[in-house]
N, C-alpha and C positions, 0 to 999 in steps of 0.2 A: 820387241821390235828391234831389228838390226840397224845400227847407225850407218852401215855400209850401203843401205838402200835409201838413205835420205839424201836429198839435195843439201848442199852446204851453200848458204846464202849469206854473202858478206855485204853489209850495207850500213846505213846510218839513218836515224829517224828523221833528220832534216832533208833527206834526199827525195825529191819527187819521183824520180824513176824507180827508186827502191820501194816507195809506197805503192806505186802502180804495179810493179812486179809481184810484190807480196799479195796485193789484192787479187791479182790474176791467179796466183798459185792457190790462195785460200778458196777462191770461187771454184777451182777445179778439185779441191779437196786433197791437194798434194802435200805430203809430209815433207818438211824441210827443217833444217837447223839454221836458225837466224843468228848470225854473229854480228853484233854491232861493233864496227871497227873503232868507235870512239870509247867504248866501255870495256872491251875484252883486250887485255894485255897481249901484245904481239900480233893482233889481228890485222892491223894496218900494214905491218911489215909483211905479213903473209900475202895480203892482196898485192902489194908491190912485187913480191917474188913471183906470184902467178902471172902478173901483167907486165913483166920485164921492166920494173922500176916505176910503173904508173900506179897511182892509187885510185883507179877508176872503179866506181860502184854504180849499180849493183854488179858484183861478180858472183856468178852462180856456177858451182861445180857439181856436175852430174855423176851418178854412180859409175858410169863408163869412162870417166876421166875428162869428158867434154867440158869445156869452160865457155860460158857466155858472159860477155861484158857489156853492160848497158843494153840488154836485149829489148827488142820490141816484143809485143805480145805475140805476134806471128812467129818470131824466132823462138820464143819460149814454147809455143804450141808445137812447133816442128820438133824441137829437142825432146819434149815430153813424149811425143809419139814414138820417136826413135828409142826412147828409154822405157817404154811402157811396161816391159817385163822386169825392169830393175827397180822402179820407184814404188813407193808406198802411197796408196790412196786410201783416205779415210773411208771405212765401210759405209757409214751413213750417207756419204756423198755418192756412192756407187748404186745405192738402191733408188728405185723410182724411175728406171727406164734409161736415162742417158740419151745419147744421140739416136 
């Protein structure tokens, strides 16, 4: 599995928006790398770099370079659709019909 096709998800366990976004991605079967900014050295600084000095989470980086900060589920859905040929979806979640 290539990491270049994974979403990079910066967040923290205490963050309700992070939990909501993770649940949304999990329900869609989307492969992502979760980076807890409180546990991974340098991760908080990387979030600040991405967000021009702000430590806003969740910050989600897509394979095409698009960045979503504190996205709604609708914003996530749209970005997933735009990246559907770049992201990894778990096979078991693709079986069974879909939409």
